[in-house]
C-alpha positions in Angstrom: 54.3 -59.6 69.8 57.8 -58.3 69.4 57.5 -58.1 65.6 54.2 -56.2 66.1 55.8 -53.7 68.4 58.7 -53.2 66.1 56.4 -52.6 63.2 54.4 -50.0 65.2 57.7 -48.2 66.2 58.9 -48.2 62.5 55.6 -46.8 61.3 55.7 -44.2 64.1 59.2 -43.1 63.1 58.2 -42.7 59.4 55.1 -40.7 60.4 57.3 -38.4 62.6 59.8 -37.9 59.7 57.0 -37.1 57.2 55.3 -34.7 59.6 58.7 -32.9 60.3 59.3 -32.5 56.5 55.7 -31.2 56.0 56.1 -28.7 58.8 59.4 -27.5 57.4 57.7 -26.6 54.2 60.2 -28.6 52.1 59.1 -30.8 49.1 58.8 -34.5 50.0 59.3 -35.7 46.5 61.4 -35.0 43.4 61.3 -36.4 39.9 64.7 -38.1 40.4 64.3 -39.7 43.8 61.2 -39.6 46.0 63.2 -39.3 49.2 65.8 -36.7 48.1 65.0 -33.0 48.4 66.7 -30.5 46.1 67.4 -27.3 48.0 66.0 -24.3 46.1 67.8 -21.9 48.3 71.3 -23.3 47.7 74.2 -20.9 46.8 76.0 -21.8 43.6 78.9 -19.9 42.0 78.2 -18.8 38.4 81.0 -21.1 37.1 79.4 -24.1 38.7 75.9 -23.4 37.4 74.1 -25.6 34.9 71.4 -23.7 33.2 68.8 -25.1 30.8 67.0 -22.9 28.3 63.9 -23.7 26.2 63.1 -21.1 23.4 59.8 -21.3 21.6 61.4 -21.1 18.2 64.7 -20.3 16.7 63.1 -19.5 13.4 62.2 -16.0 14.5 64.8 -13.1 14.6 63.3 -11.9 17.9 64.0 -15.1 19.7 67.4 -15.6 18.0 68.3 -12.3 19.7 66.9 -13.5 23.0 69.1 -16.6 22.8 72.1 -14.4 21.8 71.6 -12.3 24.9 71.5 -15.4 27.0 74.7 -16.8 25.5 76.5 -13.4 25.7 75.7 -12.8 29.4 76.4 -16.4 30.4 79.8 -16.2 28.8 80.4 -12.9 30.5 79.4 -14.3 33.9 81.5 -17.4 33.5 78.7 -19.9 33.2 80.2 -23.0 31.7 77.2 -25.3 31.4 74.5 -23.8 29.2 72.0 -25.9 27.3 69.7 -24.2 24.8 66.8 -26.1 23.1 64.7 -25.0 20.2 61.0 -25.7 20.8 60.2 -25.2 17.0 56.9 -23.7 18.0 55.7 -27.2 18.9 54.2 -27.6 22.4 54.9 -31.3 22.5 58.6 -30.9 21.6 59.0 -28.1 24.1 57.4 -30.2 26.9 59.8 -33.1 26.0 62.8 -30.7 25.9 62.0 -29.3 29.4 61.4 -32.8 30.8 64.9 -33.8 29.5 66.5 -30.7 31.1 64.9 -31.6 34.4 66.3 -35.1 34.1 69.7 -33.6 33.4 69.4 -31.9 36.8 69.9 -28.4 35.7 70.1 -25.8 38.5 67.8 -23.4 36.8 65.4 -23.3 33.8 64.9 -20.3 31.5 61.7 -20.8 29.5 60.1 -18.9 26.6 56.8 -20.8 26.2 55.3 -21.7 22.9 52.0 -21.8 24.8 51.5 -20.4 28.3 48.8 -23.1 29.1 50.7 -26.1 27.6 53.9 -25.3 29.4 52.2 -25.3 32.9 52.8 -29.1 33.7 56.5 -28.8 32.9 56.8 -25.6 35.1 55.1 -27.5 37.9 57.4 -30.5 37.4 60.4 -28.1 37.7 58.9 -26.7 40.9 58.5 -30.2 42.3 62.1 -31.0 41.5 63.2 -27.8 43.2 64.4 -26.1 40.0 63.7 -22.4 39.8 62.1 -21.2 36.5 62.6 -17.8 34.8 60.2 -17.0 32.0 61.0 -14.7 29.0 58.5 -12.7 26.9 55.7 -15.0 27.8 54.8 -16.5 31.1 53.3 -19.7 32.3 49.6 -19.9 33.2 50.3 -22.1 36.2 53.2 -23.2 38.4 55.6 -21.0 40.1 57.8 -18.7 38.1 60.8 -17.0 39.9 60.6 -14.0 37.6 59.1 -13.0 34.2 61.4 -11.0 32.0 59.2 -9.1 29.4 58.0 -5.8 28.2 54.5 -4.7 29.1 52.5 -6.4 26.3 49.3 -4.8 27.3 50.9 -1.4 27.0 52.5 -2.3 23.6 49.0 -3.2 22.3 47.6 0.1 23.5 50.5 2.0 21.9 49.8 0.3 18.6 46.1 1.2 18.8 46.9 4.8 19.6 49.2 5.0 16.6 46.5 3.7 14.2 43.9 6.1 15.7 46.3 9.1 15.2 47.4 8.0 11.8 44.0 7.1 10.3 41.4 8.9 12.5 38.3 7.6 14.3 36.3 4.7 12.9 39.1 3.7 10.4 38.7 0.1 9.2 41.5 -2.1 10.5 42.4 -5.7 10.8 44.2 -7.6 13.6 46.7 -10.4 13.0 46.9 -12.5 16.2 49.7 -14.6 17.5 49.7 -18.2 18.8 46.5 -19.0 20.6 47.2 -19.6 24.3 50.4 -17.5 24.4 50.3 -14.8 27.1 51.8 -12.3 24.6 48.8 -13.0 22.3 46.3 -12.4 25.0 48.0 -9.3 26.5 48.8 -7.5 23.2 45.3 -8.2 22.0 43.8 -7.0 25.3 45.7 -3.7 25.1 44.9 -3.1 21.4 41.2 -4.0 21.6 40.8 -1.9 24.8 42.1 1.3 23.2 40.6 0.6 19.8 37.1 0.1 21.3 34.8 2.9 20.0 37.6 4.5 18.0 38.6 2.0 15.4 36.4 -0.4 13.4 38.1 -3.8 13.6 36.7 -5.6 10.6 38.7 -8.8 11.0 40.7 -10.8 13.6 42.6 -13.8 12.5 45.5 -15.8 13.9 48.8 -16.0 12.0 50.8 -17.7 14.6 53.5 -15.0 15.0 54.8 -16.3 11.6 55.8 -14.3 8.5 54.4 -16.6 5.9 51.1 -17.0 7.7 51.0 -13.3 8.1 51.3 -13.0 4.3 48.5 -15.5 3.5 46.1 -14.3 6.2 46.6 -10.6 5.3 46.0 -11.4 1.6 42.7 -13.1 2.4 41.6 -10.2 4.7 42.5 -7.6 2.1 40.6 -9.5 -0.6 37.6 -9.6 1.7 37.9 -6.0 2.8 39.1 -3.9 -0.2 38.5 -0.7 1.8 40.8 -1.8 4.6 42.9 1.1 6.0 45.2 -0.4 8.6 46.7 -3.6 10.0 47.9 -4.3 13.5 50.1 -7.4 13.7 50.9 -8.7 17.2 54.6 -9.1 16.1 56.9 -7.9 13.4 57.1 -11.2 11.7 53.4 -11.1 10.9 53.6 -7.4 10.0 56.4 -8.2 7.5 54.2 -10.8 5.9 51.3 -8.3 5.8 53.6 -5.7 4.2 54.2 -8.2 1.3 50.4 -8.8 1.0 49.7 -5.0 0.8 51.7 -4.8 -2.4 51.6 -1.0 -2.8 48.1 -0.4 -1.4 47.8 2.5 1.0 47.4 0.5 4.1 49.1 1.5 7.4 50.8 -1.4 9.1 52.1 -1.5 12.7 53.8 -4.4 14.5 55.4 -5.2 17.8 59.0 -6.3 18.6 61.5 -4.0 16.9 63.4 -6.9 15.4 66.1 -5.9 12.9 63.9 -6.7 9.8 61.0 -4.9 11.3 62.9 -1.7 12.0 64.5 -1.8 8.5 61.0 -2.2 7.0 59.8 0.8 9.0 62.7 2.9 7.8 62.1 1.9 4.2 58.4 2.6 4.4 57.2 -0.9 4.0 55.8 -0.8 7.5 54.5 2.3 9.2 55.6 1.7 12.7 56.6 -0.9 15.3 56.5 -1.0 19.1 60.1 -1.9 19.7 61.3 -4.2 22.4 64.9 -5.2 23.3 65.1 -9.0 22.9 68.8 -9.4 23.4 68.6 -7.4 26.6 65.8 -9.7 27.8 68.2 -12.7 27.5 70.9 -10.9 29.3 68.6 -9.9 32.1 67.4 -13.5 32.5 71.0 -14.7 33.1 71.7 -11.8 35.5 68.6 -12.8 37.5 69.7 -16.4 37.6 73.1 -15.4 39.0 71.5 -13.1 41.6 69.1 -15.8 42.7 72.0 -18.1 43.6 73.7 -15.3 45.4 70.7 -15.1 47.7 69.4 -11.8 46.4 65.7 -10.9 46.3 64.2 -11.2 42.8 61.3 -9.2 41.4 58.4 -11.2 40.2 58.3 -9.1 37.0 61.4 -7.5 35.4 60.1 -5.1 32.8 62.1 -4.5 29.6 61.5 -1.0 28.0 59.5 -0.4 24.8 59.3 2.5 22.4 57.3 3.4 19.3 59.4 3.6 16.1 57.7 5.2 13.1 58.8 6.0 9.6 59.3 9.6 8.4 55.7 10.0 7.3 54.4 9.4 10.8 57.3 10.6 13.0 55.3 13.5 14.2 53.0 11.0 16.0 55.8 9.7 18.2 55.9 11.4 21.5 
């Protein structure tokens, strides 16, 4: 009888503790220890912070600049522990990298997803572990993101469409080189471009080229061969636009990209590309670190921190820039 009463009392105490934790709104489990809660509202000095970063690929000048901005600002702020992983445009590798960072008990994660859908379980895992997540350029479809640092990708797509309409006129035949399927930037840039092009441009082909220069070259070659009367190409990033510029090979085809990376801007100035909607990738990286510092200072963080964009065109089309 005594043992039975003791068991009832023990169970009652456990129930009371669990109910108290539930009412407090604090997570009951973490990846590391099911009974230890990580405080998401803790204050940490910049010098004590351990920040984990997962970049979609370091084989792209745009994301190299993002990483440079992260390193530069972290050094400026006195962050001593900074881990940057290269996802190599592989969703499985990026998932494993993020899981490793969680196990290393980083204080905060900065993620530039390869695929916005595929990264969702890892963002949720970080949430469960009490680790804040900041997304750069592309967001996560699910889970809780502290802040997204990006330009307005829908607006960038609209600007690219408007440029081609002004440069070529209504009903011009154009092709669209799309980025990685599932990436939020692919969806948003496509949404902006297609929306403004509807009824004004004739989109004769849409094909994915994975935000990659070599794929942009091969895909553009195939499209041009199939559509010899093609007048324009919209590439959802500069790397694909640069590949398309190689495929054009002297033909009179207007090419516009998005990003404003160094190679892209140089191609615009030389006339190989007609225009690019320029972002500021290094600034994005710097902003992400600033947000991380501000979060651990207890400051309120905006859900979306916009990075500015601007149309950059070569001399022939400079009159089209507002």
